[in-house]
C-alpha positions as CSV (number, residue, x, y, z in Angstrom):
1,M,-4.4,-5.3,14.9
2,Q,-1.3,-5.4,13.3
3,Q,1.0,-2.2,14.1
4,L,2.8,-0.2,11.5
5,P,6.4,0.8,12.0
6,P,7.7,4.1,13.7
7,K,7.2,7.1,11.0
8,S,10.5,7.3,10.5
9,V,10.8,3.8,9.7
10,I,8.9,2.5,6.5
11,N,9.7,-1.3,5.7
12,G,8.6,-3.0,2.4
13,C,5.5,-5.2,2.6
14,G,3.2,-7.7,0.8
15,K,0.2,-6.0,-1.3
16,A,-2.1,-7.7,1.0
17,Q,-0.5,-6.8,4.3
18,L,-0.8,-3.2,3.3
19,A,-4.3,-3.3,2.2
20,L,-5.4,-4.6,5.4
21,L,-3.8,-1.6,7.2
22,F,-6.0,0.5,5.0
23,F,-8.9,-1.7,5.1
24,P,-9.0,-3.8,8.1
25,E,-12.9,-4.0,7.7
26,S,-12.2,-6.4,4.4
27,V,-13.7,-9.8,4.9
28,S,-10.6,-11.1,3.3
29,P,-6.9,-10.2,2.6
30,D,-7.6,-10.6,-1.2
31,V,-10.9,-8.1,-1.1
32,A,-8.3,-5.5,0.6
33,R,-5.8,-6.1,-2.1
34,R,-8.1,-5.5,-4.7
35,R,-9.6,-2.6,-3.1
36,L,-6.2,-1.0,-2.5
37,M,-5.0,-1.6,-6.3
38,R,-8.2,0.1,-7.2
39,W,-7.1,3.3,-5.3
40,I,-3.6,3.0,-6.9
41,K,-4.6,2.8,-10.4
42,S,-7.8,5.1,-10.4
43,D,-5.0,8.0,-9.2
44,R,-2.6,8.0,-12.5
45,Q,-0.3,10.4,-10.7
46,L,0.3,7.8,-8.0
47,Y,0.5,5.0,-10.4
48,D,3.1,6.8,-12.7
49,R,5.2,7.3,-9.4
50,L,5.2,4.1,-8.1
51,T,5.9,2.7,-11.8
52,A,8.9,5.2,-11.7
53,A,10.0,3.7,-8.4
54,S,10.0,0.2,-10.7
55,Y,6.7,-1.3,-9.7
56,R,5.1,-3.9,-11.9
57,D,1.6,-5.3,-11.4
58,C,2.7,-9.0,-11.1
59,Q,5.0,-8.2,-8.0
60,H,3.4,-9.6,-4.7
61,D,5.1,-7.0,-2.5
62,F,5.7,-3.2,-1.8
63,T,9.5,-1.9,-1.6
64,P,10.1,0.3,1.4
65,M,10.5,3.3,-1.5
66,Q,7.1,2.1,-2.9
67,V,5.3,2.4,0.3
68,K,6.6,5.5,0.8
69,I,5.0,7.1,-2.1
70,I,1.7,5.1,-1.2
71,Y,1.7,7.0,2.2
72,E,2.2,10.6,0.1
73,F,-0.5,10.4,-1.9
74,L,-3.1,8.1,0.7
75,G,-1.7,9.1,3.7
76,E,-0.7,6.6,6.4
77,P,-3.5,3.9,7.7
78,V,-5.0,5.0,10.8
79,R,-3.3,3.5,13.9
80,N,-5.5,1.3,16.3
């Protein structure tokens, strides 16, 4: 199981990497990534905040600021 950084340190990470933290039971990283992106796009406020933080659909990684925004809206993934 992947470890999250301490709460005071938020690093950028790949979409699939972050998605697997939220959905560790997913069959593959790609399935987890698609599920996370559906969650993000279904929350207009979250998606608008991410785009204001320079998020683009074509990017492969989230910046530290974008990860922080996602945590604010979705909460941090459960640590095991």
